[in-house]
C-alpha positions, 0 to 999 in steps of 0.5 A, spaced: 578 351 857 572 355 854 571 362 857 565 366 856 568 371 851 569 365 847 562 363 848 560 370 846 563 370 839 559 364 837 552 367 840 553 373 837 555 370 830 549 366 830 544 371 832 547 376 828 546 372 822 541 376 817 543 372 811 548 366 810 550 359 810 552 354 815 559 354 811 560 362 811 558 362 818 563 357 820 568 361 816 567 368 819 567 365 826 573 362 825 576 368 822 573 372 828 575 367 833 583 367 831 583 375 830 580 376 837 583 371 841 590 370 836 589 362 837 585 357 833 580 352 837 580 345 836 574 346 832 568 350 830 563 347 826 556 350 824 551 345 821 544 346 818 538 343 817 533 346 812 526 347 812 522 351 808 515 354 808 510 357 803 508 356 796 513 351 792 517 351 798 524 351 796 523 355 790 519 361 792 518 359 800 522 362 806 527 358 809 526 357 816 531 352 818 536 351 824 543 352 824 548 349 830 554 352 832 559 348 836 566 350 839 571 345 842 577 347 846 581 342 850 576 337 849 570 342 852 564 343 848 560 349 847 553 348 843 548 353 840 542 352 836 538 358 832 532 355 830 529 360 825 522 356 825 521 357 832 523 365 831 518 365 825 512 362 830 513 367 835 514 373 831 508 372 827 504 372 834 507 379 835 502 385 834 507 389 830 510 383 826 506 386 819 506 393 821 513 395 823 518 396 817 524 395 822 521 389 827 527 385 826 532 391 827 529 392 834 528 389 841 521 386 839 523 380 835 524 373 838 531 372 836 533 379 839 530 376 846 533 369 845 540 372 843 540 376 849 538 371 854 543 366 851 548 372 852 546 373 859 546 366 861 554 366 860 555 373 863 550 376 867 554 383 868 550 386 862 553 383 856 547 383 852 546 390 852 551 391 847 549 386 843 550 389 836 557 391 837 562 389 832 566 384 833 
């Protein structure tokens, strides 16, 4: 049975990611899960779809792909996808997007709002308010 705490570690891992690959996130999630819950789930997989924007996209552009994390325990599946392209489209509409040097470290960015929304959906008892805690 997948518990809210199991889902939380997947959401926090995916939405806490600043830089990395699907492979590095998957490795970190497995390690954190085992350390916190002292068992290994049937499966933790992270897949990545690449998308770039900007001039000479793959060489000088910005990666705005998506990652999907899947947790399986006893045949039950929990899937979360983070889409950096959607975040980019929403963030660039914000009036502080260009002027605020700490835009992505605060509550203004779309990933913060989306991560909190996901955390609240699995446990509406204020779990999101401590969103940035170390796991």
